[in-house]
N, C-alpha and C positions, 0 to 999 in steps of 0.2 A: 721151043724157044723159051728162054727164061724171062721172068718179069723183071723190069728195072724200076728204080725209084721214080723215074719220070712217068711211068705208065702203070699205075696200080690196077688191080683187077676190076675195080669199079669204074674205071675210065676217067676218074678225076685226077687232076695233076697233084703231085706230091706237094703239100703245103710248105715243105722246106725249100722247094725250088721256085715257088711263086714269090715274086719280088714286087713290092709296092713303093711308089714314090711318096713323098710327104702329102702331095695333093690327093693321090689315090687313097692313102690312109685316111685322110680327113673325110673323103667322100664315103669310103667303106664304113666308117664309124658314124657317119651322118653328123659331123661336127659343123658348127656354124662357120668356122674359118680354119684355114690351114695354119694360121698363126698359133692355134692351140697346140698343134703338133710341134711347132718350133719351141713354144714355151715348155712343153714336156721335155724336149731334148735338153734345154738349158737347165731345167730343174731335176733332170734324171728321174722323172716320175712316170714316163710313158713306156711303151714297148721298146725293147732293145732293138736298136738299129745299127747300121754299119755304114761306112763310107765307101763309095765306089768312086775314087778320085775325089772330086769336089762335091759329089752328090750323095745325099743321105738316102738310104734305102732300108726297107723293113721286109723281112720274110713273113709270109702269111703265118707260118708256124709260130714265130715269135709274137705276132699280134694275137693269135688265138690263145697262146699260153698266158700272155699278159691279161687278156680278157677273163680267162679262168681265174687268175689270181685276184683280180678286182672283184669278181663275183664271190669268191671265198671270203674276202675281207668284208664285203658288205653283209654277208650272211652271219659273220661272227659277232 
């Protein structure tokens, strides 16, 4: 049986398929308020999100890539 993107060999879900809500993103990043996520959306400064109908969602892969870029900027 072949491996799929949803079930990599380490048993962890593919970060491209893990989807977070604004509230979940705020909790994941330990932000004081979900309002920070909404401000990032308005200012285009946070992780890239997408709309699923009226709802904003973020893939874990996009969040991790954004975190890496923030760490590189801080190191520069």
